[in-house]
Phi, psi and omega in degrees: 000320178289330180285319180300327189282316178301311179297328176290317178302317181293324178287320181292328178293323189280335177278332176290316175299323187278341180262005186288156190282346181264022186257353178164182183277135178283326178295323185287327174300311178294324179290325176298314184290325174284338170291314184300317188283333174293330185281333185257129178283140177272116181276147172284125183264128178267134186282142178282133171281112183306316185293317180302313185294319179297322183283325175299318176301301185296323179281335180275352174093001175296329180301324179284337184271002179293160186290313190292330176293311178289336170290327183263019192289323180294326182290318178291331180291315170306317178286330173298320180288325172296320177288326172291314182299319174304317179286318174295327172292327175298314176298316176308319183289314181297333181285311183300320187289330179283319180299316181296315169308320177284323170302314178297315184286329173287330176293317178302317176293320183292315178302313176301319185287315171312310185291313181303309191286331180291316181290324177301314177296313175309315184288321179282348179268003174287155187293326176294321181290317179297315183299314180311313185287325182292315179301327184288333178272354172099009183274146170241152182281143181277146185258350182266135178287155178298155172224175187257141175250116178271132176241109174239114179057232180277346181261158181242110175246140177257115178250144170261146170250000000 
């Protein structure tokens, strides 16, 4: 630390001595600087593009060799695992939703079929429809009203009510 301080102090003293007003003519210093500049051609310095360098590092593989990447490799694997689980969960949820929609449409179709069958059965269960089907089979509808048959003990008696 002391060496750095001494180096800094000696450097500032040298600058102060060279720029003191009694050291020479300012115009001659300026002339020497401009003459030296005329002899050496000035080349245009291209500023490095940070985004281009980052892309080159990433594509070149240098990005993966950095210490912080290798140190956090388990964290990156954990994030990749979470991402895969999230994607799988999304696909599973979509599959279940499609299955639910299919079952809903099938249930609706079965309900329509139930209602239609029930109405057909109710229509065919009417007395007029039953008599029409009986006529086809050769059975006739009775004209005599029904009566009770009473059975008491050993004898059989018929009574009209």
